[in-house]
N, C-alpha and C positions, 0 to 999 in steps of 0.2 A: 497571695495568689496573683500570678501574672495574667495578662490579658490576652485576648485573641486578636489576631491581626485583621484589620479592615482594609478593603480595597476601594479606592476612589479613582474614577477615570477623569482625566482632564485633557484639554487641548492647548497647544501653544497659542499664545495671544499675539496677533500681528499688529493690531491697531493700538493706539494709546489715546489718552485724553478723555475729557468728560463726555463728549458726544459718542465716542466708541463705547464707553461704559454704559451709557443709556441704551445703546443699541443691544448690548449683551443682555441687559436686564429685561428689555422688551422681549427678547428671545428666551426668557426664563432661565438664563444663565447669569453668572456673576464673574467679574474680574477677580483675579487672585495673584499672589506672587509667592514664589518659592525662593527662599534665601538661606544664607548660612553655609557652613561646611567649607569655608574658604573659597567659594565659587561666586560668580556674579549672580545677582538676582535674576530670576526667570519669570516673566509675566505669563500667566496661564488663564484659561477659562474653565470654569467648573459648574456643574449642576449644584445648586444650593441644597437640594433635598437630602442627599447623603451626609452633607455637613451638619445639617440640623439633627439628623439621627445620631451622629457622633456626639454632638453637644448635649443631647438629651440622655445619652447613655450613662451608665454608672461611672465610667472612666473619664468622660467629658474631654477636657482639653489635654488630658494625659493619654488619650487613645493613640496607639501607634498605628499609623496609616501607611499602607503600601500605595504610593501614587503612581498610577499608570499614565504615561504621557502619550497622547495620540495613539492609543492602543498598543504601544510598545512596552514590553516588560523590562524596565530599566532598573528594577529593584531599588527604586528611590523611596527611602523611608523618611517620613516626615511626621511632625506633630503640628496641630493647629496652635498657633501662638497668639493670634488676635483676630477678632472679627469686628466688622462695622455693621451697624443696623440703622434702619430708618428711624428717626426720632419719634415718629407717630405710630407707624404700622409695625415697627420692630422687624420688618423684613430684612433678610441678609442683603448687604450691599457689597461687601468685600471681605476677603479672607487672606490672612498671612500664614504660610506654611514654613516651618523651620526644618531644614534638612538635618537628619541625625545619622551618625555612624554607629552601627550596631555594636562595635567593639570599643566605643568610647562612652564613658559615663556622661549623663546630662543632669542638669539641675531642674528639679520639678517641685511643685507644691502638691502634696498628697492629702486628700480629705481624711479627717479623723472621724471615726465612728465611736462616739462615747457610749459605752455599754454599762448598764446597771443603774440603780437608783442609789445615790450616796447616802450613807448613814446619817449625815447631817441634814438631809432632806427628809428621809423616811422617819427618823425618830427624834430629830432635834429642831424641827420647824424651820430649817434653813432653805436656801434656794441656791441654785447653781448659776454662776456668771461665767459665760464663755468668752474668752479673750481671743483665742485663735481656734478656728475650726479646720485648719490645714497645718501641715508640718513640712518644712523645707528639707529636702534630702537630695543627695547625689547618688545616681544609680544607673546601671546599664539600661538602655531603652527596653530591652526584652524583659526586664525584671521590674518595671514600674508597677507597683501594686495599685489595684483599683481603689483601695482604702486601707486604713490601718485601724484595727480595733483597739480601744483603750478602755480598760475596766476602771470605772471611777466609783464603784460601789463601796469601797472602804473609806472614802473621804468623809471626815467629820467637819462640822462647822469650824471655820477658821483655817482649814487645810486647803492646799491647792495641788494641782498637778503641773509638773514642769516638763519641758521638752525632753530633758534627759531621762525622764521616767518612762517614756514611750518605748515599748518593745519593738524595735525596728526589724523588719524582715531581713533575712540574710542578703547581703550585698548593698544595703542602704547605708549611706553615711549621713549623719545629722549635720545640717548646715546652719541651724539656729543655735544661739547660746544655750547650753544645757539647762541653765537656770531660768530660761524664759517661761513665764507662767502661761499655761494653756487654758486652764479653767480653775475656778475657786468656789468654795462653798461658803456663803456668808449668811448671817442671821437676817431675817426679814427687816429688822430695824435698821441694820447697816445698809441694806439695799435701798430702803426708802430715803435714808439720809443722803446717800450718794446720788439719788435721782433728783433731789430737791436742790434748787439754786440757793445761793447765799441769801440769808435773811429768813430761811425757814419756810418759804412758800413752796408748795408743790409745783413741779414743772407743769407749765401749760395753764396755770390759773391766773386770774386777774384780781388784785386786791379790791375789796368792796370800798365804795366811797359813800359818805352820807352828806 
């Protein structure tokens, strides 16, 4: 399922530097930059609130955004590529937008939704270990899926799911090695052995002394 378009308003940024960035944040806006598409980077100013809503949405960083600059409808389509946050308050400080062309595929990481309880967990006492919770694909911007469902209910202990096993939506090209393991079902004993450091001590314990 493809996503709905989101509109975010921004203004062209005139000033630069730390002092100007502080001024913008005091005004409850943040500095941002629009780059890519074979054009020069463009500094802009945005309200952080709609960005937070995008980041909290199901599609997150893969949300296709219609960026309106200074109220003008330039049909500028972007994705959020990176955000910077305050190390203590986690307040948004800066945002990078990547220009996208609607007729050109883009590389994205799509979240995986693992569906079902594996046979190895339900009937064999095993546990699931997740190695990758996203899958890298190339797809047209308008076709970026919010997530991809993967049924793991048939997995027995000792079996695993590979990237090539994932049923990709139409238009998605796999960018990971097909043999890359995404998750595996292991016995509880194997999991405990993997978690313990060399010497047999459980992780996080301190040997007793007498």
